[in-house]
C-alpha positions as CSV (number, residue, x, y, z in Angstrom):
1,X,10.8,8.3,-6.5
2,X,9.0,8.7,-10.4
3,X,8.7,4.4,-10.2
4,X,6.1,4.8,-6.8
5,X,4.0,7.5,-8.5
6,X,3.9,5.5,-11.9
7,X,2.4,2.6,-10.0
8,X,0.2,4.8,-7.6
9,X,-1.7,6.5,-11.0
10,X,-1.7,3.4,-12.8
11,X,-3.6,1.3,-9.8
12,X,-6.1,3.8,-10.0
13,X,-6.4,3.4,-13.4
14,X,-7.3,-0.2,-13.1
15,X,-9.1,0.4,-10.2
16,X,-12.4,0.2,-11.6
17,X,-11.3,-3.2,-13.6
18,X,-13.2,-6.1,-12.6
19,X,-10.4,-8.2,-15.2
20,X,-7.1,-8.1,-15.8
21,X,-5.8,-7.0,-19.5
22,X,-6.3,-10.2,-22.2
23,X,-2.8,-10.1,-23.1
24,X,0.1,-8.2,-21.5
25,X,3.5,-7.6,-22.3
26,X,6.1,-9.7,-19.5
27,X,6.8,-6.6,-17.3
28,X,11.0,-6.3,-17.0
29,X,10.8,-2.4,-15.8
30,X,11.9,-1.2,-12.0
31,X,9.8,-2.7,-9.3
32,X,8.1,-0.4,-6.6
33,X,7.9,-1.7,-3.4
34,X,4.5,-1.2,-1.7
35,X,4.0,-0.9,2.1
36,X,0.7,-1.6,3.5
37,X,-0.5,0.1,7.0
38,X,-4.2,-2.0,7.5
39,X,-4.8,-5.5,5.7
40,X,-8.6,-6.2,6.8
41,X,-11.0,-6.4,3.8
42,X,-10.4,-2.9,2.2
43,X,-6.4,-3.0,2.5
44,X,-7.0,-6.3,0.9
45,X,-8.8,-5.1,-1.9
46,X,-6.0,-2.4,-2.6
47,X,-3.6,-4.8,-2.5
48,X,-5.0,-6.6,-4.9
49,X,-5.7,-3.6,-7.6
50,X,-1.8,-2.3,-6.8
51,X,-0.6,-6.1,-7.7
52,X,-2.2,-5.3,-11.2
53,X,0.3,-2.7,-11.7
54,X,3.4,-3.9,-13.7
55,X,6.3,-3.5,-11.3
56,X,4.4,-3.2,-8.1
57,X,4.7,-5.8,-5.0
58,X,4.6,-6.0,-1.1
59,X,7.0,-5.3,1.1
60,X,5.7,-4.8,4.4
61,X,1.7,-6.0,5.6
62,X,0.9,-3.7,8.7
63,X,-1.6,-4.5,10.9
64,X,-2.5,-5.0,14.8
65,X,-4.8,-7.5,14.2
66,X,-2.7,-11.2,13.6
67,X,-5.1,-13.1,11.4
68,X,-5.1,-10.5,8.9
69,X,-1.2,-11.7,7.5
70,X,-2.3,-14.9,6.3
71,X,-4.8,-13.9,3.8
72,X,-2.5,-10.8,3.0
73,X,0.5,-13.2,2.4
74,X,-1.6,-15.1,0.0
75,X,-2.5,-12.0,-2.1
76,X,1.2,-11.4,-2.5
77,X,2.0,-14.8,-3.3
78,X,5.1,-14.7,-0.8
79,X,6.2,-14.4,2.6
80,X,6.3,-10.9,2.8
81,X,7.1,-9.1,5.4
82,X,5.3,-8.5,8.0
83,X,5.0,-5.6,10.7
84,X,2.6,-5.3,14.0
85,X,3.9,-1.7,14.3
86,X,3.4,0.6,11.2
87,X,6.4,2.9,12.4
88,X,8.6,-0.2,12.0
89,X,7.6,-0.8,8.9
90,X,8.0,2.9,7.9
91,X,11.6,2.5,9.2
92,X,12.4,0.0,6.9
93,X,14.8,0.7,4.1
94,X,13.1,-1.7,1.5
95,X,9.8,0.2,0.8
96,X,9.4,2.8,-1.8
97,X,5.4,4.2,-0.7
98,X,2.9,3.3,1.4
99,X,-1.0,2.9,1.4
100,X,-2.8,3.7,4.0
101,X,-6.3,1.7,4.4
102,X,-6.9,2.2,8.2
103,X,-9.8,2.8,9.5
104,X,-10.3,7.0,9.0
105,X,-9.7,7.9,12.4
106,X,-6.3,6.7,12.1
107,X,-5.4,8.1,8.9
108,X,-4.0,11.1,10.0
109,X,-1.1,9.9,12.4
110,X,-0.4,7.2,9.9
111,X,-0.1,9.5,7.3
112,X,2.0,11.9,8.9
113,X,4.3,9.4,10.0
114,X,4.7,8.1,6.3
115,X,5.2,11.7,5.0
116,X,8.0,12.3,7.6
117,X,9.4,8.7,6.8
118,X,9.6,10.0,2.8
119,X,6.7,7.4,2.6
120,X,3.5,8.2,0.1
121,X,0.1,8.2,1.1
122,X,-2.3,7.5,-1.3
123,X,-5.7,7.7,0.8
124,X,-8.0,10.4,2.1
125,X,-6.1,12.8,4.0
126,X,-8.6,13.3,6.9
127,X,-12.1,13.4,7.6
128,X,-11.5,16.5,9.4
129,X,-9.8,20.1,8.1
130,X,-7.8,20.5,11.4
131,X,-6.2,17.1,11.1
132,X,-5.6,17.9,7.6
133,X,-3.5,20.9,8.3
134,X,-1.4,18.7,10.3
C-alpha cells in the first residue's frame, strides 16, 4: 500500500496550506481510495485536506449521524458510499486507507478495528497509554 502511505504523507505536507497551488500538472497516477470514520466538522476538514493530494478520493463515509452524509458528499463531489457502521466500511474491498475522525474516546476502538482489517489510521492512537498498548 505504498500509494496510501504517499497520499497520507502528502496530506500532512499540505495540511497547513490555506490555498491550492497556482499551477498543478494533471495527475494520471494511481488513486488512493480513502474511507473516513466520523464526518463531523473535524472529519470534513480532513476530507478537504486529503482531497488536495493528487490521486486521493473518498470511497466511503461512515458516521452514526445521518445529517453529516450530505455535507460529506458535497465535499467529495460524488455519491460516495455511506456506512452507518464502521465495521461494514472496514470490510469494503475498495478502501485502501482509513482516516479516524471520531471523538478521541472512540479512537482506540476504531483504530484497532482498522488495523485488524488492514486499514491505515492517520490520527492519534489514544489518549491513554493503556489503550495505546492494545
